[in-house]
C-alpha positions in Angstrom: 63.8 148.8 240.8 63.7 152.4 241.9 67.0 154.2 241.4 67.2 156.0 244.8 70.8 157.0 244.3 69.8 159.1 241.3 66.7 160.4 243.0 68.6 161.4 246.2 71.1 163.4 244.1 68.4 165.7 242.7 68.5 169.0 244.6 64.8 169.6 244.4 64.2 166.8 247.0 64.9 169.4 249.7 62.0 171.5 248.6 59.4 168.6 248.6 58.3 169.1 252.2 57.6 172.8 251.6 55.8 172.0 248.3 53.6 169.4 250.1 52.8 171.8 252.8 51.8 174.5 250.3 49.5 172.2 248.4 47.9 170.9 251.6 47.2 174.4 252.8 46.3 176.2 249.6 45.9 173.6 246.9 48.2 175.6 244.6 51.9 176.4 244.5 54.6 178.0 242.4 57.8 176.0 242.2 60.9 177.8 241.2 63.8 175.4 240.6 66.9 175.8 238.3 67.4 173.4 235.4 68.7 170.0 236.4 67.3 170.1 239.9 64.7 167.4 239.2 61.5 169.6 239.2 60.3 167.9 236.0 61.0 164.3 237.1 61.2 163.9 240.8 58.3 166.3 241.7 55.7 164.4 239.7 56.9 161.0 241.1 56.7 162.4 244.6 53.3 164.0 244.2 51.9 160.7 242.7 53.1 158.6 245.6 55.1 156.3 243.3 58.2 156.7 245.6 56.3 155.1 248.4 55.7 158.3 250.3 52.4 160.2 250.5 49.0 159.3 249.2 48.3 157.8 245.8 47.4 160.4 243.2 47.0 160.7 239.5 49.3 163.4 238.2 49.4 165.1 234.8 52.6 167.0 233.8 52.1 169.5 231.0 55.1 170.3 228.8 55.3 172.9 226.1 57.1 170.6 223.6 56.7 167.1 222.4 60.4 166.3 222.7 60.3 167.4 226.3 57.2 165.4 227.1 58.7 162.2 225.7 62.1 162.9 227.4 60.5 163.6 230.8 58.4 160.4 230.7 61.4 158.3 229.7 63.5 159.8 232.5 60.9 159.2 235.1 60.4 155.6 233.9 64.1 155.0 234.1 64.2 156.4 237.7 61.5 153.9 238.6 63.3 151.1 236.8 60.3 150.6 234.5 59.4 150.9 230.8 57.5 153.9 229.6 53.8 153.3 229.7 53.7 151.4 233.0 53.6 153.8 236.0 54.6 156.8 233.8 53.4 157.4 230.3 53.1 160.2 227.8 50.7 161.6 225.2 51.6 163.9 222.4 49.8 164.7 219.2 49.4 161.5 217.2 51.2 159.3 219.9 50.0 157.9 223.2 52.0 155.5 225.4 50.0 155.2 228.6 49.2 152.0 230.4 46.1 151.1 232.4 47.8 151.6 235.7 49.8 154.8 234.9 49.9 157.3 237.7 51.9 160.0 236.0 51.1 161.1 232.5 53.2 163.7 230.7 51.3 165.5 227.9 51.9 168.6 225.8 49.9 171.6 226.7 48.0 171.3 223.4 46.9 167.8 224.3 45.8 169.0 227.8 43.9 171.8 226.2 41.9 169.4 224.0 41.3 167.2 227.0 39.9 170.0 229.1 37.5 170.9 226.3 36.2 167.4 226.3 36.2 166.9 230.1 36.3 170.1 232.0 36.4 168.4 235.4 39.4 166.2 234.7 37.6 163.8 237.1 40.4 161.2 237.3 43.2 163.7 237.9 44.4 164.9 241.3 47.4 167.1 240.4 48.4 169.1 237.4 52.0 170.3 237.1 52.5 173.1 234.5 56.2 172.8 233.7 58.4 175.5 232.1 55.6 178.0 232.4 58.2 180.8 232.1 58.3 180.2 228.3 54.8 181.8 228.1 53.5 179.6 225.2 49.9 180.5 224.3 48.6 177.0 224.9 50.3 176.9 228.3 48.8 180.2 229.4 45.4 179.1 228.2 45.6 175.7 230.0 46.6 177.6 233.2 43.6 179.9 232.9 41.2 177.0 232.2 42.6 174.9 235.1 42.2 177.8 237.5 38.6 178.2 236.3 38.0 174.5 236.9 39.4 174.7 240.4 37.4 177.8 241.2 34.0 176.5 239.9 34.0 172.7 239.7 36.8 171.0 241.6 38.3 173.0 244.4 40.3 169.9 245.4 42.3 169.9 242.2 45.9 170.7 242.9 47.9 173.0 240.6 51.6 173.5 240.5 53.3 176.1 238.2 56.9 175.0 237.8 59.7 176.8 236.1 63.5 177.4 236.2 63.1 181.2 236.0 59.7 182.8 236.1 57.6 185.7 237.2 56.9 183.9 240.5 54.9 186.7 242.0 52.7 187.0 238.9 52.0 183.2 238.8 51.3 183.3 242.6 48.8 186.1 242.1 47.2 184.2 239.2 46.8 181.1 241.2 44.9 182.8 244.0 47.9 183.9 246.2 49.7 180.6 245.9 52.8 180.1 248.0 56.1 180.3 246.2 58.5 177.4 246.9 62.1 177.7 245.8 64.6 174.9 245.3 68.3 175.5 245.5 70.3 174.3 242.4 73.9 173.2 242.0 75.8 175.4 239.5 79.4 176.0 238.7 81.1 179.1 237.4 80.7 179.7 233.7 83.3 181.8 231.8 81.9 184.1 229.2 83.9 184.4 225.9 82.7 187.1 223.5 83.1 185.8 219.9 81.5 188.2 217.5 81.9 187.8 213.7 84.9 189.6 212.2 82.7 191.1 209.5 79.2 192.5 209.9 76.3 190.1 209.2 72.8 190.8 208.0 70.2 190.8 210.7 67.6 188.0 210.6 64.6 188.5 208.4 61.5 186.3 208.8 63.0 182.8 208.8 66.1 183.8 207.0 69.5 183.8 208.8 72.6 185.2 207.1 74.8 182.2 206.0 77.8 184.2 207.0 76.7 184.0 210.6 76.1 180.3 210.5 79.6 179.8 209.0 80.9 181.9 211.9 79.0 179.7 214.5 80.6 176.6 213.0 84.0 178.1 213.3 83.4 179.1 216.9 82.3 175.4 217.6 85.7 174.3 216.2 87.5 176.9 218.3 85.6 175.7 221.4 86.5 172.1 220.7 90.2 173.1 220.5 90.2 175.3 223.5 88.0 173.4 226.0 87.2 169.9 227.1 83.8 168.2 227.4 80.8 168.1 225.1 79.7 171.3 223.2 76.1 172.4 223.2 75.4 174.8 220.4 72.1 176.8 220.3 70.7 177.7 216.9 67.3 179.1 216.0 65.8 176.3 213.9 66.1 173.0 212.1 67.4 174.5 208.9 70.2 176.3 210.6 71.1 173.1 212.6 71.4 171.2 209.3 73.5 173.9 207.7 76.0 174.1 210.6 76.1 170.3 210.9 77.1 170.3 207.2 80.0 172.7 208.0 81.3 170.6 210.8 82.7 167.7 208.7 86.1 166.3 209.5 85.9 166.5 213.3 87.6 163.2 213.7 86.3 161.3 216.7 83.7 164.0 217.6 80.1 163.0 217.1 77.7 165.7 215.8 74.1 165.3 216.9 71.1 167.4 215.8 68.3 167.8 218.4 65.0 169.5 217.8 61.3 168.7 218.0 61.4 166.8 214.7 64.4 164.7 215.5 63.9 160.9 215.6 63.3 159.3 219.0 66.7 157.4 218.7 68.6 160.7 218.4 66.7 162.2 221.3 67.6 159.2 223.5 71.2 159.4 222.4 71.5 163.0 223.4 69.9 162.5 226.8 72.4 159.8 227.8 76.2 160.1 228.2 78.2 159.2 225.1 81.5 157.4 224.7 82.8 159.8 222.1 83.1 163.6 222.5 79.9 165.2 221.2 78.7 168.4 219.6 75.0 168.8 220.2 73.3 171.3 217.8 70.0 172.2 219.3 67.2 174.7 219.3 65.9 176.5 222.4 64.3 173.2 223.5 67.5 172.6 225.4 67.4 175.9 227.3 65.4 174.4 230.1 63.2 171.5 228.9 66.0 169.0 228.4 69.2 168.1 230.3 72.1 167.1 228.2 74.8 165.4 230.2 78.5 165.9 229.6 78.2 169.5 228.4 81.1 171.8 229.5 80.9 174.3 226.7 77.9 176.3 225.2 78.2 178.1 221.9 75.3 180.5 221.6 74.4 181.9 218.1 72.3 184.6 219.9 69.2 183.8 217.8 65.9 182.3 218.7 62.5 181.7 217.1 59.4 183.4 218.5 55.8 183.2 217.2 54.4 186.0 215.2 51.2 186.4 213.2 52.3 185.0 209.8 50.2 186.9 207.3 51.8 184.8 204.5 50.3 181.6 205.8 47.4 182.9 207.9 48.7 180.9 210.9 50.8 181.7 213.9 54.4 180.9 212.7 57.9 181.3 214.0 60.2 184.2 213.0 63.9 184.6 213.8 64.7 187.2 216.5 67.6 188.1 218.7 67.5 185.9 221.8 66.6 187.7 225.1 69.0 188.2 227.9 67.0 185.7 230.0 67.5 183.1 227.3 71.2 183.9 227.2 71.5 183.2 230.9 69.6 180.0 230.6 71.8 178.8 227.8 75.0 179.8 229.5 73.9 177.9 232.6 73.9 174.7 230.7 77.7 174.8 230.7 77.9 174.9 234.5 75.6 172.1 235.4 78.2 169.4 236.2 81.5 171.3 236.4 83.0 174.7 235.6 82.4 175.6 232.0 82.4 178.3 229.3 79.9 180.0 227.0 81.0 181.4 223.6 78.6 184.1 222.7 78.6 185.0 219.0 78.0 188.7 219.4 79.8 191.6 220.9 79.7 192.4 224.6 78.5 195.9 223.8 75.4 194.5 222.1 74.4 192.5 225.1 72.8 195.3 227.0 70.6 196.2 224.0 69.0 192.7 223.9 65.4 192.4 225.1 65.3 191.3 228.8 62.7 188.5 228.2 61.1 186.7 225.3 57.7 188.1 224.2 54.7 186.3 225.7 53.1 184.5 222.8 49.6 185.9 223.6 50.9 189.4 222.7 52.5 188.6 219.3 50.9 185.5 217.9 47.8 184.8 215.8 45.0 184.4 218.3 42.4 182.6 216.1 42.9 179.2 217.8 43.0 180.9 221.2 39.8 182.8 220.5 38.0 179.6 219.4 39.2 177.8 222.6 37.9 180.7 224.7 34.6 180.6 222.8 34.2 176.9 223.4 35.0 177.4 227.0 32.1 179.9 227.2 34.1 183.1 227.5 34.3 184.5 223.9 36.0 187.8 225.0 38.4 185.9 227.3 37.6 188.6 229.8 37.0 186.2 232.7 40.1 184.1 232.2 43.0 184.3 234.6 45.8 185.3 232.2 49.1 187.0 233.1 48.7 189.2 230.0 45.3 190.0 228.4 45.0 189.3 224.7 45.4 192.4 222.5 42.0 193.7 221.4 43.0 194.1 217.7 44.3 190.6 217.5 41.1 189.2 219.1 39.0 191.2 216.7 40.9 189.8 213.7 40.6 186.3 215.2 36.8 186.6 215.6 36.6 187.8 212.0 38.2 184.6 210.8 36.1 182.4 213.1 33.0 184.0 211.9 34.0 183.5 208.2 34.5 179.8 208.8 31.3 179.4 210.8 33.0 178.6 214.1 31.2 181.3 216.0 27.8 183.0 215.8 27.1 186.7 215.6 27.6 187.0 219.3 31.0 185.3 219.3 29.7 182.1 220.9 31.0 178.8 219.6 28.7 177.0 217.1 28.5 173.2 217.0 30.7 173.4 214.0 33.2 175.4 215.9 33.3 172.8 218.7 34.0 170.2 216.1 36.9 172.3 214.8 38.3 172.8 218.3 38.3 169.0 218.9 40.4 168.4 215.7 43.6 169.8 217.2 44.1 172.1 214.2 44.1 175.7 213.5 40.5 176.7 212.7 41.4 177.5 209.1 42.7 173.9 208.6 39.8 172.5 210.6 37.4 174.2 208.1 39.2 172.6 205.2 39.1 169.2 206.8 35.4 169.5 207.5 34.2 171.0 204.2 36.4 169.3 201.6 35.4 165.9 200.1 37.0 162.7 201.3 40.7 162.4 201.3 41.4 166.0 202.5 43.4 164.7 205.5 46.5 164.3 203.4 46.5 167.9 202.2 45.6 169.3 205.6 48.5 167.3 207.1 50.8 169.0 204.6 49.5 172.4 205.4 49.8 171.9 209.2 53.6 171.8 209.2 56.2 173.6 207.1 57.0 171.5 204.0 60.7 170.9 203.2 62.0 173.3 200.6 63.3 170.5 198.4 59.7 169.3 198.0 59.2 172.2 195.6 56.5 174.9 195.3 53.8 172.7 193.7 51.6 171.3 196.5 50.4 168.4 194.3 54.0 167.3 193.6 54.8 167.8 197.3 51.9 165.5 198.2 53.3 162.8 195.9 56.8 163.2 197.4 55.4 162.8 200.9 53.4 159.7 199.9 56.5 157.9 198.6 59.1 159.6 200.9 61.2 157.9 203.5 62.5 161.0 205.2 61.6 162.2 208.7 59.1 164.7 207.4 57.2 162.0 205.4 57.0 159.9 208.5 55.5 162.7 210.6 53.2 163.5 207.7 51.8 159.9 207.6 51.3 159.9 211.4 49.4 163.2 211.2 47.3 161.8 208.3 46.3 158.9 210.4 45.4 161.2 213.3 43.3 163.5 211.2 41.4 160.6 209.6 40.6 159.2 213.0 39.7 162.7 214.4 37.4 163.5 211.5 35.7 160.1 211.1 32.0 160.7 211.2 32.3 164.4 211.7 31.5 165.7 208.2 33.1 164.1 205.2 35.0 160.9 206.2 38.6 161.3 205.1 39.2 157.8 203.9 41.5 157.0 201.1 44.0 159.2 199.2 43.2 162.7 198.1 42.5 163.2 194.5 45.2 165.5 193.0 42.4 167.7 191.6 41.1 168.4 195.1 44.4 169.7 196.5 43.7 173.2 195.3 40.2 173.1 196.7 41.4 172.0 200.1 44.1 174.8 200.1 41.5 177.3 199.0 39.1 176.3 201.8 41.9 176.8 204.4 43.2 180.1 202.9 40.4 181.7 200.8 42.0 185.1 200.9 45.1 183.7 199.2 43.4 182.5 196.1 45.3 184.2 193.3 44.5 184.9 189.7 47.1 185.5 187.0 47.5 189.2 186.2 50.3 189.8 183.8 53.6 188.5 185.1 52.4 188.1 188.6 49.3 186.9 190.5 46.8 189.0 192.5 45.5 187.4 195.7 42.0 187.9 196.9 43.6 189.7 199.9 45.0 192.3 197.5 48.6 191.2 197.8 50.6 190.5 194.6 52.6 187.4 194.5 55.2 186.0 192.1 56.3 182.5 191.2 59.9 181.4 191.4 62.0 180.8 188.3 61.2 177.4 186.8 58.1 176.9 188.9 55.8 174.1 187.6 52.9 176.3 188.4 53.7 178.9 185.7 50.9 179.3 183.2 48.1 178.4 185.7 45.2 180.8 185.5 44.3 180.4 189.2 46.4 179.1 192.1 45.6 178.6 195.8 48.6 179.8 197.8 49.5 177.7 200.9 52.6 179.6 201.9 54.4 182.7 200.7 57.0 185.1 202.0 58.1 188.7 201.2 61.8 188.8 200.3 63.9 191.7 201.6 63.5 194.7 199.4 60.7 193.2 197.3 57.3 194.7 196.9 55.5 191.5 196.0 55.2 188.2 197.9 57.0 185.1 196.7 55.0 181.9 196.4 56.6 179.1 198.3 53.8 176.5 198.1 50.6 176.5 196.0 48.3 174.3 194.0 46.4 174.9 190.8 42.7 175.4 191.2 40.0 176.2 188.7 37.7 179.2 188.9 34.6 177.3 189.9 36.4 175.7 192.9 37.8 179.1 193.8 34.4 180.7 193.8 33.0 177.8 195.9 35.8 177.9 198.5 35.8 181.7 198.9 32.1 182.3 198.6 32.2 184.6 201.6 34.5 186.9 199.6 32.3 187.1 196.6 30.6 190.4 195.9 28.8 192.3 193.2 28.9 196.0 193.2 28.4 199.2 191.2 31.7 201.0 191.1 31.6 204.6 190.1 34.9 206.5 190.6 37.2 209.1 189.2 40.0 207.4 187.1 42.2 208.6 184.2 40.7 212.0 184.4 37.0 211.2 184.2 34.1 209.4 185.8 34.3 205.6 185.3 31.1 203.6 185.9 31.0 199.9 185.9 29.4 196.8 187.3 32.0 194.5 188.9 32.0 190.9 190.3 34.8 190.3 192.7 36.4 187.6 194.7 38.0 189.8 197.4 40.3 192.1 195.4 40.2 189.9 192.2 38.0 191.1 189.5 36.0 188.3 187.9 33.8 190.2 185.5 33.5 193.9 184.5 30.7 195.5 182.5 30.0 199.2 181.7 27.2 200.7 183.8 24.7 202.6 181.7 22.7 204.2 184.4 24.9 204.6 187.5 23.5 205.8 190.8 23.5 209.7 190.7 24.8 209.8 194.3 27.8 207.6 193.3 28.4 209.8 190.2 28.3 212.9 192.4 30.9 211.3 194.8 33.1 210.5 191.8 33.0 214.0 190.5 33.9 215.3 194.0 36.8 212.9 194.0 37.9 214.3 190.7 37.8 217.8 192.1 39.8 216.7 195.1 42.4 215.1 192.9 42.7 217.7 190.1 41.4 220.8 191.8 38.7 223.3 191.0 40.4 224.1 187.8 38.0 221.5 186.3 35.3 224.2 186.5 35.0 227.1 184.0 36.8 230.1 185.6 36.3 233.3 183.7 38.6 236.3 184.5 35.8 237.8 186.5 35.3 234.5 188.5 39.1 234.5 189.3 38.9 238.0 190.5 35.8 237.3 192.7 37.6 234.5 194.4 40.6 236.7 195.0 38.5 239.5 196.4 36.7 237.1 198.8 40.1 235.7 199.9 41.2 239.3 200.7 38.1 240.0 202.8 38.2 236.7 204.7 41.9 237.3 205.6 41.4 240.8 206.8 37.8 240.9 208.1 37.1 237.3 208.8 33.4 236.3 209.3 31.0 236.5 207.6 33.2 236.6 204.5 33.8 233.0 203.3 37.1 231.1 203.2 37.6 230.2 199.5 40.7 228.0 199.7 40.4 224.6 198.1 39.9 222.7 201.4 37.2 225.2 202.5 35.4 225.0 199.2 35.4 221.2 199.4 34.0 221.3 202.9 31.1 223.6 201.7 30.6 222.1 198.3 26.9 221.5 198.9 26.4 225.2 199.6 27.9 226.7 196.5 28.2 224.0 193.8 24.7 222.6 193.8 22.6 222.1 191.8 25.2 222.3 189.0 27.1 219.4 190.4 24.0 217.3 190.7 23.3 217.7 187.0 26.9 216.8 185.9 27.8 213.3 184.8 31.3 213.6 183.5 34.4 215.8 183.2 33.0 217.8 180.3 30.0 218.7 182.4 32.3 220.2 185.1 34.0 222.3 182.5 30.6 224.0 181.7 29.9 225.0 185.3 30.4 228.8 185.8 32.5 228.9 188.9 32.0 232.6 189.4 28.2 232.4 189.5 28.4 229.4 191.9 30.8 231.3 194.2 28.2 234.1 194.7 26.1 231.6 196.7 28.8 231.9 199.5 28.4 235.6 199.9 27.0 236.7 203.2 23.5 237.4 201.9 21.6 236.6 205.2 23.3 239.4 207.2 23.2 241.9 204.4 27.0 242.2 204.1 27.0 240.9 200.6 25.9 244.3 199.4 29.1 245.8 200.7 31.4 243.7 198.5 32.0 246.5 196.0 32.5 249.0 198.8 35.0 246.8 200.8 36.8 245.1 197.9 35.8 246.9 194.6 37.0 245.5 191.3 38.1 249.1 190.3 38.8 252.4 192.0 38.7 255.9 190.6 42.1 257.7 190.7 42.6 261.5 190.7 42.8 261.6 186.9 39.2 260.2 186.8 40.4 256.8 185.4 38.8 253.7 186.9 41.7 251.3 187.5 41.4 247.6 188.3 42.7 246.4 191.7 44.9 243.3 191.6 43.9 241.0 194.6 46.3 238.2 193.6 48.2 238.7 196.9 45.4 238.8 199.6 47.9 240.3 202.1 47.9 243.7 200.2 46.0 244.6 197.0 48.0 246.3 194.2 47.0 249.4 192.2 49.1 249.7 189.0 48.6 253.3 187.6 50.6 255.9 185.7 52.4 258.3 188.0 50.8 261.4 186.4 47.3 260.1 187.2 48.0 260.2 190.9 49.2 263.9 191.1 47.5 265.8 193.8 46.6 262.7 196.0 48.1 263.2 199.4 47.5 259.7 200.9 47.5 256.2 199.5 44.1 254.7 199.0 43.0 251.8 201.4 40.5 249.0 201.1 38.9 247.4 204.2 41.4 249.3 206.3 44.4 247.9 204.3 46.6 250.4 202.5 46.8 249.6 198.8 50.3 249.0 197.4 50.6 251.5 194.6 52.8 250.6 191.6 53.5 254.0 189.9 54.1 253.4 186.2 56.2 255.4 183.7 54.4 256.8 180.6 55.4 253.6 178.9 53.5 251.5 181.5 56.7 250.2 183.2 57.1 250.3 187.0 58.8 253.5 188.1 58.2 253.2 191.9 56.3 251.2 194.5 54.8 252.7 197.6 52.1 252.3 200.2 52.7 255.9 201.4 52.1 258.4 198.7 52.9 261.4 200.9 56.3 260.0 201.7 57.0 259.2 198.1 56.0 262.7 196.8 58.4 264.2 199.5 61.4 261.9 199.2 61.2 259.5 196.3 59.6 261.5 193.5 62.7 263.8 192.8 64.8 260.8 191.8 62.1 259.4 189.6 61.5 262.8 188.0 65.2 263.3 187.3 65.5 259.8 185.7 62.4 259.9 183.5 61.9 263.6 182.6 64.5 263.4 179.8 63.1 260.2 178.4 59.5 261.4 178.4 59.6 265.2 177.8 56.0 265.4 176.4 54.6 264.3 179.9 54.3 266.7 182.8 56.9 266.4 185.5 56.0 269.2 188.0 58.3 270.0 190.9 55.5 269.7 193.4 53.4 266.6 192.4 51.3 266.8 195.7 49.6 270.0 194.4 49.8 269.4 190.6 46.8 268.5 188.5 46.5 264.8 187.7 46.3 263.9 184.0 46.1 261.1 181.6 47.4 263.2 178.8 50.7 264.6 177.5 51.8 268.3 177.6 51.1 268.8 173.9 47.5 267.6 174.4 47.1 269.7 177.5 48.2 272.8 175.5 45.6 272.2 172.8 
């Protein structure tokens, strides 16, 4: 018997006429209705005609989560006074409860995606409702794009409804061809906000890790809320592990029942939460209860302020969840749960000042997640670039390129990105393409290992995948139950596809299956750690049963805070032959010639990615590679590797001086410039060299002369513009010091410069004259001799004449005869 009293109490009933009108006129609509208004339950029943109004239609409701799909189907069946599977059924991965006469079927978006790939027309379906589309799950966005494509090209009569509690209504309306937006009024009560930050600072979340101090604080806030408020308490936590930990800290609550609700919770627990209890309850939940589920009796919400969002998990090679600060939108959704049935309160476990710094909305999954599975779905749909799909946000180009690389490596797409027959088989398996590859290519029995790899294995199963498999086989926990169901599904899905997965997996094949799924995470022992084919180093935990294995295939790893290496969480022993077979696409043979440890190293190397399998000396390396290695040595250690005579050093300094003051055509001889023109000045000497010792025999000065401006004739002016020596008034030829290219230095005894009125200049630059005492020590420095003779000489004469009486010290040096000799010698 239909429960009309419950149906009539749902606020969304008032929006049904507008929704029907929108669908009749446009075939599409965006329904915006707050949580608890009945959009998930009443709307599908009304659209299907099960309430005795309107035409008979077959309706599919797509939910982002399995728990929400089951709950919605149960609620609709209850409203009709029926059992699930009669008029209303549901299908989630590994479970289908749908009778022959069902008119409403609730499915997960993943199931609908698979169904669309098999039957693009959805011939037996009249209406599809995309529920909770504001959550922006990747599967949901993909399903919406595919459905719009179907409506545009194959079935214009197919009706589409995008439904959400809070969404970008204008964006979805645009996406669905200008669909009308229908809004339903909700019934809500005021919710008091209580700011309850921890007394002491807590560490921010990292990966899947949450500071235990924060969880202890959340448990204390739950106890506080129970003491200060009436009604049930709904506590939001990021994941299953955090729920279990807080539940363990809530012992001794007397007559209060503590329930744990998440996607892995048993059906009995889910049913208990969704119905009113006799005892007061604390419901610990993930974000599944933000909008997908309605929990009656709640008057208080405790919000940890954390959520899990998908990210590319490079440790597992899959899209995985990471802990983040919940968005402001999520905070509003969570708080609203306290005001559904009466005035309530929300205890927020962070400071009010932090609230404005939180992100406004959660990140769309298409922008942050691994897109390998999405890229395969798009390729199977016939749009490898996803450029023709109606998506609110386009997929990032880099993520799509990375996805296509993986798909190409596993044979899922051809060189043009189009799906191969093998890729289509993978898409139908309902697995990540990596795991699909392992299921297809491994010998029989691989379904057991693939099922383990498709969901995070409990930590207490250990890090040895073989041992974890044995634990799952004999286990009676919830994980083992889900694992067995997934094994059955995979065996059925893969039957007759490639290698039938019948019977149990041989323990010796566990490593091979893992390696087929994650070839870049094959790892070889290298000292105290392992080197993965990807180039990442990984370490085993203390007491790991895997210690001592020469090779392992890593299924999961993480990078602890402050650590340089990854930490293995789950792996299996594998032998080298199986490693080579699984990662054949990573195998390479190459001649490696490079500069290492101060000389040229030439060797022949077999590699599996970054792992060296075999190394042999290379007797006759490619001369081009040798030359490149020598150049690398010169870049690393500098041109000091060549033979620089004193004359060569001076030539380089002279050229640097001319380039600085005259510019072209005089060459730049700094290291970078010499590297850039190495072919011009260091050949053919470099071509004949084979090792460091050969570089030391190259005359750098002779090589540098090749850079002189011979073509224009200016090279002949080198000694004129920047001579090595100049003749001073005494007749001596004195060497010029060009070490400072800004201003050359002439160091000469003072008496040898008598009679010179002006300082010498080179290339228009006055030379800096260091006037030396008879003992060769600096007596004065000047770039203006005339000024020195006039003003500075008297002081120098007075200081030095007594010490060096045998040398001439005329009163007028500007007119005196220059000399290299003493007075005594002059008299002789």
